C-alpha positions as YAML, in Angstrom:
chain: A
units: angstrom
residues:
- id: 1
  name: UNK
  ca: [132.82, 107.03, 102.64]
- id: 2
  name: UNK
  ca: [129.22, 104.92, 102.29]
- id: 3
  name: UNK
  ca: [127.44, 104.01, 105.77]
- id: 4
  name: UNK
  ca: [128.80, 101.59, 107.90]
- id: 5
  name: UNK
  ca: [126.09, 99.64, 107.28]
- id: 6
  name: UNK
  ca: [126.72, 99.26, 103.81]
- id: 7
  name: UNK
  ca: [130.81, 98.50, 103.40]
- id: 8
  name: UNK
  ca: [130.43, 97.99, 99.46]
- id: 9
  name: UNK
  ca: [127.63, 100.40, 98.95]
- id: 10
  name: UNK
  ca: [123.39, 100.38, 99.41]
- id: 11
  name: UNK
  ca: [120.60, 102.38, 99.45]
- id: 12
  name: UNK
  ca: [118.88, 104.48, 102.22]
- id: 13
  name: UNK
  ca: [115.48, 105.18, 101.83]
- id: 14
  name: UNK
  ca: [115.11, 108.43, 103.96]
- id: 15
  name: UNK
  ca: [112.02, 110.24, 105.17]
- id: 16
  name: UNK
  ca: [112.69, 114.14, 104.87]
- id: 17
  name: UNK
  ca: [109.40, 115.16, 107.11]
- id: 18
  name: UNK
  ca: [106.96, 117.25, 105.72]
- id: 19
  name: UNK
  ca: [109.13, 120.01, 104.73]
- id: 20
  name: UNK
  ca: [111.16, 121.94, 107.57]
- id: 21
  name: UNK
  ca: [114.47, 120.81, 107.34]
- id: 22
  name: UNK
  ca: [114.79, 121.19, 110.62]
- id: 23
  name: UNK
  ca: [112.52, 117.99, 111.73]
- id: 24
  name: UNK
  ca: [114.62, 115.81, 109.79]
- id: 25
  name: UNK
  ca: [115.97, 113.43, 112.33]
- id: 26
  name: UNK
  ca: [119.85, 113.24, 112.99]
- id: 27
  name: UNK
  ca: [120.39, 109.78, 110.82]
- id: 28
  name: UNK
  ca: [118.34, 111.30, 108.02]
- id: 29
  name: UNK
  ca: [120.66, 114.19, 107.85]
- id: 30
  name: UNK
  ca: [123.55, 112.56, 108.19]
- id: 31
  name: UNK
  ca: [122.59, 110.00, 105.09]
- id: 32
  name: UNK
  ca: [121.61, 112.71, 103.00]
- id: 33
  name: UNK
  ca: [125.10, 114.43, 103.45]
- id: 34
  name: UNK
  ca: [127.32, 111.52, 103.22]
- id: 35
  name: UNK
  ca: [125.44, 110.02, 100.12]
- id: 36
  name: UNK
  ca: [127.01, 109.76, 96.55]
- id: 37
  name: UNK
  ca: [123.38, 109.97, 94.83]
- id: 38
  name: UNK
  ca: [120.55, 112.04, 96.43]
- id: 39
  name: UNK
  ca: [117.46, 111.28, 94.84]
- id: 40
  name: UNK
  ca: [114.34, 113.33, 95.45]
- id: 41
  name: UNK
  ca: [110.72, 114.08, 94.44]
- id: 42
  name: UNK
  ca: [111.30, 117.71, 93.33]
- id: 43
  name: UNK
  ca: [107.63, 118.65, 94.14]
- id: 44
  name: UNK
  ca: [107.73, 117.22, 97.32]
- id: 45
  name: UNK
  ca: [111.12, 117.40, 98.90]
- id: 46
  name: UNK
  ca: [112.14, 121.34, 99.76]
- id: 47
  name: UNK
  ca: [115.28, 122.62, 98.60]
- id: 48
  name: UNK
  ca: [116.50, 123.10, 102.13]
- id: 49
  name: UNK
  ca: [116.80, 119.27, 102.38]
- id: 50
  name: UNK
  ca: [118.61, 118.80, 99.28]
- id: 51
  name: UNK
  ca: [121.04, 121.54, 100.26]
- id: 52
  name: UNK
  ca: [122.65, 118.97, 102.98]
- id: 53
  name: UNK
  ca: [123.61, 116.84, 100.10]
- id: 54
  name: UNK
  ca: [127.92, 117.25, 99.86]
- id: 55
  name: UNK
  ca: [129.75, 118.71, 97.23]
- id: 56
  name: UNK
  ca: [129.92, 116.33, 94.28]
- id: 57
  name: UNK
  ca: [127.47, 114.41, 94.86]
- id: 58
  name: UNK
  ca: [124.74, 113.57, 92.42]
- id: 59
  name: UNK
  ca: [121.75, 115.20, 92.68]
- id: 60
  name: UNK
  ca: [118.39, 113.99, 90.76]
- id: 61
  name: UNK
  ca: [114.75, 115.13, 90.93]
- id: 62
  name: UNK
  ca: [112.86, 111.86, 90.36]
- id: 63
  name: UNK
  ca: [109.66, 113.63, 89.61]
- id: 64
  name: UNK
  ca: [110.14, 113.22, 85.32]
- id: 65
  name: UNK
  ca: [111.63, 109.19, 85.90]
- id: 66
  name: UNK
  ca: [109.78, 106.15, 85.71]
- id: 67
  name: UNK
  ca: [110.63, 103.35, 88.51]
- id: 68
  name: UNK
  ca: [112.90, 101.92, 86.03]
- id: 69
  name: UNK
  ca: [114.86, 104.82, 85.71]
- id: 70
  name: UNK
  ca: [114.66, 105.54, 89.24]
- id: 71
  name: UNK
  ca: [116.14, 101.75, 89.77]
- id: 72
  name: UNK
  ca: [118.56, 102.28, 87.53]
- id: 73
  name: UNK
  ca: [119.79, 105.47, 89.17]
- id: 74
  name: UNK
  ca: [120.27, 103.56, 92.39]
- id: 75
  name: UNK
  ca: [121.90, 100.28, 90.77]
- id: 76
  name: UNK
  ca: [124.59, 102.10, 89.05]
- id: 77
  name: UNK
  ca: [125.58, 103.75, 92.18]
- id: 78
  name: UNK
  ca: [125.89, 100.94, 94.31]
- id: 79
  name: UNK
  ca: [127.45, 98.57, 92.16]
- id: 80
  name: UNK
  ca: [130.58, 101.52, 91.96]
- id: 81
  name: UNK
  ca: [130.30, 101.06, 96.04]
- id: 82
  name: UNK
  ca: [128.36, 104.07, 96.49]
- id: 83
  name: UNK
  ca: [125.63, 105.36, 98.88]
- id: 84
  name: UNK
  ca: [122.35, 106.74, 97.64]
- id: 85
  name: UNK
  ca: [119.84, 108.19, 99.82]
- id: 86
  name: UNK
  ca: [116.44, 107.75, 98.14]
- id: 87
  name: UNK
  ca: [114.70, 110.83, 99.58]
- id: 88
  name: UNK
  ca: [110.91, 110.94, 100.56]
- id: 89
  name: UNK
  ca: [108.83, 113.12, 102.11]
- id: 90
  name: UNK
  ca: [107.23, 112.55, 105.42]
- id: 91
  name: UNK
  ca: [107.86, 109.05, 106.26]
- id: 92
  name: UNK
  ca: [108.51, 106.77, 103.53]
- id: 93
  name: UNK
  ca: [106.32, 103.88, 104.76]
- id: 94
  name: UNK
  ca: [103.28, 106.24, 104.18]
- id: 95
  name: UNK
  ca: [101.88, 106.71, 100.62]
- id: 96
  name: UNK
  ca: [105.33, 106.58, 99.55]
- id: 97
  name: UNK
  ca: [105.48, 103.53, 96.91]
- id: 98
  name: UNK
  ca: [108.67, 102.36, 98.62]
- id: 99
  name: UNK
  ca: [107.52, 98.61, 98.57]
- id: 100
  name: UNK
  ca: [108.05, 98.50, 94.66]
- id: 101
  name: UNK
  ca: [111.32, 100.03, 94.67]
- id: 102
  name: UNK
  ca: [112.51, 97.48, 97.25]
- id: 103
  name: UNK
  ca: [111.36, 94.93, 95.66]
- id: 104
  name: UNK
  ca: [113.73, 95.83, 92.91]
- id: 105
  name: UNK
  ca: [116.74, 96.15, 94.78]
- id: 106
  name: UNK
  ca: [115.93, 92.77, 96.69]
- id: 107
  name: UNK
  ca: [115.54, 91.35, 92.92]
- id: 108
  name: UNK
  ca: [119.16, 92.62, 91.85]
- id: 109
  name: UNK
  ca: [120.51, 91.96, 95.66]
- id: 110
  name: UNK
  ca: [121.31, 95.42, 96.42]
- id: 111
  name: UNK
  ca: [121.39, 95.86, 100.20]
- id: 112
  name: UNK
  ca: [118.88, 98.91, 101.56]
- id: 113
  name: UNK
  ca: [117.72, 100.02, 104.81]
- id: 114
  name: UNK
  ca: [114.87, 102.71, 105.66]
- id: 115
  name: UNK
  ca: [115.10, 105.76, 107.89]
- id: 116
  name: UNK
  ca: [111.89, 106.50, 109.10]
- id: 117
  name: UNK
  ca: [110.38, 110.66, 108.84]
- id: 118
  name: UNK
  ca: [108.09, 113.11, 110.75]
- id: 119
  name: UNK
  ca: [104.83, 112.37, 108.84]
- id: 120
  name: UNK
  ca: [102.62, 115.24, 108.04]
- id: 121
  name: UNK
  ca: [99.97, 114.31, 110.35]
- id: 122
  name: UNK
  ca: [102.75, 114.20, 113.50]
- id: 123
  name: UNK
  ca: [103.84, 117.90, 112.57]
- id: 124
  name: UNK
  ca: [100.20, 119.24, 111.70]
- id: 125
  name: UNK
  ca: [99.32, 118.08, 115.27]
- id: 126
  name: UNK
  ca: [102.04, 119.39, 116.84]
- id: 127
  name: UNK
  ca: [101.39, 122.93, 114.89]
- id: 128
  name: UNK
  ca: [97.84, 123.37, 116.03]
- id: 129
  name: UNK
  ca: [99.09, 122.08, 119.51]
- id: 130
  name: UNK
  ca: [96.33, 119.44, 119.28]
- id: 131
  name: UNK
  ca: [96.40, 115.70, 120.97]
- id: 132
  name: UNK
  ca: [94.46, 112.65, 118.41]
- id: 133
  name: UNK
  ca: [93.82, 110.83, 121.83]
- id: 134
  name: UNK
  ca: [91.86, 112.44, 124.44]
- id: 135
  name: UNK
  ca: [90.81, 110.08, 127.33]
- id: 136
  name: UNK
  ca: [87.47, 108.79, 127.11]
- id: 137
  name: UNK
  ca: [86.66, 110.37, 123.77]
- id: 138
  name: UNK
  ca: [88.84, 108.37, 121.00]
- id: 139
  name: UNK
  ca: [92.06, 106.51, 122.06]
- id: 140
  name: UNK
  ca: [92.47, 105.79, 117.97]
- id: 141
  name: UNK
  ca: [94.10, 107.23, 115.06]
- id: 142
  name: UNK
  ca: [93.17, 106.22, 111.52]
- id: 143
  name: UNK
  ca: [95.91, 107.07, 108.88]
- id: 144
  name: UNK
  ca: [94.06, 106.77, 105.52]
- id: 145
  name: UNK
  ca: [93.20, 108.99, 102.42]
- id: 146
  name: UNK
  ca: [89.82, 109.57, 100.39]
- id: 147
  name: UNK
  ca: [89.43, 107.41, 96.79]
- id: 148
  name: UNK
  ca: [91.14, 108.97, 93.87]
- id: 149
  name: UNK
  ca: [92.73, 107.44, 90.74]
- id: 150
  name: UNK
  ca: [94.12, 105.07, 93.45]
- id: 151
  name: UNK
  ca: [90.86, 103.31, 94.45]
- id: 152
  name: UNK
  ca: [90.51, 101.91, 98.21]
- id: 153
  name: UNK
  ca: [90.28, 98.64, 99.23]
- id: 154
  name: UNK
  ca: [86.89, 97.02, 100.64]
- id: 155
  name: UNK
  ca: [86.23, 97.90, 103.66]
- id: 156
  name: UNK
  ca: [88.37, 101.16, 103.45]
- id: 157
  name: UNK
  ca: [86.23, 103.74, 102.30]
- id: 158
  name: UNK
  ca: [86.31, 107.35, 104.17]
- id: 159
  name: UNK
  ca: [82.89, 106.87, 105.08]
- id: 160
  name: UNK
  ca: [83.23, 103.28, 106.62]
- id: 161
  name: UNK
  ca: [86.43, 104.09, 108.53]
- id: 162
  name: UNK
  ca: [84.62, 107.17, 110.09]
- id: 163
  name: UNK
  ca: [81.71, 105.02, 111.70]
- id: 164
  name: UNK
  ca: [84.42, 104.15, 114.14]
- id: 165
  name: UNK
  ca: [84.20, 107.69, 115.49]
- id: 166
  name: UNK
  ca: [88.07, 108.04, 115.88]
- id: 167
  name: UNK
  ca: [90.66, 110.61, 115.25]
- id: 168
  name: UNK
  ca: [91.16, 110.71, 111.46]
- id: 169
  name: UNK
  ca: [94.29, 112.34, 109.11]
- id: 170
  name: UNK
  ca: [93.51, 112.52, 105.67]
- id: 171
  name: UNK
  ca: [95.91, 112.49, 103.38]
- id: 172
  name: UNK
  ca: [96.08, 113.32, 99.58]
- id: 173
  name: UNK
  ca: [92.52, 114.56, 99.48]
- id: 174
  name: UNK
  ca: [92.28, 118.12, 99.10]
- id: 175
  name: UNK
  ca: [91.17, 118.05, 95.44]
- id: 176
  name: UNK
  ca: [87.82, 117.08, 96.52]
- id: 177
  name: UNK
  ca: [87.11, 118.41, 100.02]
- id: 178
  name: UNK
  ca: [83.45, 118.26, 99.41]
- id: 179
  name: UNK
  ca: [84.16, 114.47, 98.82]
- id: 180
  name: UNK
  ca: [85.58, 114.19, 101.94]
- id: 181
  name: UNK
  ca: [83.06, 116.11, 104.17]
- id: 182
  name: UNK
  ca: [80.29, 113.56, 102.58]
- id: 183
  name: UNK
  ca: [82.32, 110.68, 103.57]
- id: 184
  name: UNK
  ca: [82.65, 111.93, 107.09]
- id: 185
  name: UNK
  ca: [78.88, 112.78, 107.39]
- id: 186
  name: UNK
  ca: [77.96, 109.58, 105.60]
- id: 187
  name: UNK
  ca: [80.04, 107.76, 108.35]
- id: 188
  name: UNK
  ca: [78.15, 109.43, 111.02]
- id: 189
  name: UNK
  ca: [80.32, 112.28, 112.21]
- id: 190
  name: UNK
  ca: [78.11, 115.58, 113.53]
- id: 191
  name: UNK
  ca: [78.94, 118.11, 110.88]
- id: 192
  name: UNK
  ca: [80.58, 120.43, 113.64]
- id: 193
  name: UNK
  ca: [83.38, 117.93, 114.07]
- id: 194
  name: UNK
  ca: [86.65, 120.15, 114.17]
- id: 195
  name: UNK
  ca: [88.90, 119.41, 111.54]
- id: 196
  name: UNK
  ca: [92.67, 121.05, 111.08]
- id: 197
  name: UNK
  ca: [93.61, 121.56, 108.00]
- id: 198
  name: UNK
  ca: [97.23, 121.67, 107.45]
- id: 199
  name: UNK
  ca: [98.57, 122.86, 103.90]
- id: 200
  name: UNK
  ca: [102.57, 122.46, 103.12]
- id: 201
  name: UNK
  ca: [103.92, 122.76, 106.53]
- id: 202
  name: UNK
  ca: [107.21, 123.71, 107.02]
- id: 203
  name: UNK
  ca: [107.43, 125.29, 103.71]
- id: 204
  name: UNK
  ca: [107.46, 129.03, 102.70]
- id: 205
  name: UNK
  ca: [103.69, 130.40, 103.13]
- id: 206
  name: UNK
  ca: [102.48, 127.20, 104.86]
- id: 207
  name: UNK
  ca: [98.89, 127.67, 105.92]
- id: 208
  name: UNK
  ca: [96.99, 126.37, 109.10]
- id: 209
  name: UNK
  ca: [93.01, 126.52, 109.29]
- id: 210
  name: UNK
  ca: [90.72, 125.34, 111.66]
- id: 211
  name: UNK
  ca: [87.20, 124.10, 110.32]
- id: 212
  name: UNK
  ca: [84.44, 121.77, 111.07]
- id: 213
  name: UNK
  ca: [83.46, 119.28, 108.72]
- id: 214
  name: UNK
  ca: [80.74, 121.69, 107.55]
- id: 215
  name: UNK
  ca: [83.13, 124.39, 106.62]
- id: 216
  name: UNK
  ca: [86.02, 122.29, 105.37]
- id: 217
  name: UNK
  ca: [85.31, 122.38, 101.71]
- id: 218
  name: UNK
  ca: [84.74, 126.24, 101.91]
- id: 219
  name: UNK
  ca: [87.88, 126.88, 104.11]
- id: 220
  name: UNK
  ca: [90.13, 124.44, 101.28]
- id: 221
  name: UNK
  ca: [88.69, 126.41, 98.47]
- id: 222
  name: UNK
  ca: [89.01, 130.21, 99.87]
- id: 223
  name: UNK
  ca: [92.51, 129.28, 100.84]
- id: 224
  name: UNK
  ca: [93.73, 127.54, 97.38]
- id: 225
  name: UNK
  ca: [94.81, 124.54, 99.13]
- id: 226
  name: UNK
  ca: [95.94, 121.81, 96.97]
- id: 227
  name: UNK
  ca: [98.43, 119.27, 96.77]
- id: 228
  name: UNK
  ca: [100.16, 118.60, 100.23]
- id: 229
  name: UNK
  ca: [97.52, 119.40, 102.33]
- id: 230
  name: UNK
  ca: [96.22, 116.92, 105.09]
- id: 231
  name: UNK
  ca: [92.92, 116.96, 107.25]
- id: 232
  name: UNK
  ca: [93.22, 115.91, 111.24]
- id: 233
  name: UNK
  ca: [89.67, 115.06, 111.89]
- id: 234
  name: UNK
  ca: [89.38, 115.54, 115.75]
- id: 235
  name: UNK
  ca: [86.18, 114.26, 117.23]
- id: 236
  name: UNK
  ca: [87.75, 114.41, 120.74]
- id: 237
  name: UNK
  ca: [88.84, 118.03, 120.63]
- id: 238
  name: UNK
  ca: [87.58, 120.11, 123.08]
- id: 239
  name: UNK
  ca: [85.98, 117.67, 125.35]
- id: 240
  name: UNK
  ca: [87.87, 118.51, 128.58]
- id: 241
  name: UNK
  ca: [88.42, 114.97, 129.75]
- id: 242
  name: UNK
  ca: [91.51, 114.12, 131.55]
- id: 243
  name: UNK
  ca: [93.89, 111.10, 132.01]
- id: 244
  name: UNK
  ca: [93.94, 108.90, 134.96]
- id: 245
  name: UNK
  ca: [97.75, 109.09, 134.85]
- id: 246
  name: UNK
  ca: [98.12, 111.95, 137.10]
- id: 247
  name: UNK
  ca: [95.19, 111.33, 139.33]
- id: 248
  name: UNK
  ca: [96.09, 110.91, 142.72]
- id: 249
  name: UNK
  ca: [93.74, 107.97, 143.39]
- id: 250
  name: UNK
  ca: [94.86, 106.13, 140.37]
- id: 251
  name: UNK
  ca: [97.95, 104.16, 141.43]
- id: 252
  name: UNK
  ca: [100.64, 102.35, 139.14]
- id: 253
  name: UNK
  ca: [104.21, 101.01, 139.56]
- id: 254
  name: UNK
  ca: [105.85, 103.98, 140.43]
- id: 255
  name: UNK
  ca: [103.14, 105.74, 142.86]
- id: 256
  name: UNK
  ca: [100.95, 104.28, 144.90]
- id: 257
  name: UNK
  ca: [97.03, 105.28, 145.04]
- id: 258
  name: UNK
  ca: [95.93, 107.80, 147.71]
- id: 259
  name: UNK
  ca: [92.77, 109.22, 148.66]
- id: 260
  name: UNK
  ca: [92.25, 113.02, 148.54]
- id: 261
  name: UNK
  ca: [92.88, 115.19, 151.77]
...
């Protein structure tokens, strides 16, 4: 039976997370298990996620298909009253080309919904046990990428963003780690700034390495990290700052301030 939101069929864009099937949301797992069509990128979505498809569902790897071809599959399923799960790695809103797919669905009057997923930056921070925000060090996280075949808009170069001194999660850039390091330094970050490097999190053979901007390229090249690698640039790591939240002298709506004894 289709998702209740789609009594006559529809498309659910489902965030599959970084790789570990247990990081799927309950809703994402349910939709994949109910779908009549599971359309997924085979190079990015692991088989453990696809295995949740029910017996008899049509399961299609979208990697060799064009946008028009994937759209045709979605439309055919919905026109028959079925539920299509368009499964994206990580979160569909980040580098997932969702907007262009949605525009085609809207033009054909096809109902859709988007189910968020765990993005690799969040999964990597959890895996390393680090925080993007540190009191009095940085309170901002920038999600971005190095320019490649897809150029960066004006003002969004990696060097320009690095000038903020904020934490950064740099996606889709492992093919040019030297360029990433150079841009971060050009942006004013010291060479000893910590960088957590995570490769294929949640997949068999995942790799996690702590580096600095100075050692980033060497680390990536030595470990053979390429696609599905995220860099966490952490200027606040190791500062040893403490938040006000549990400071007894810091009052808030649930606890009055008090002087230390």
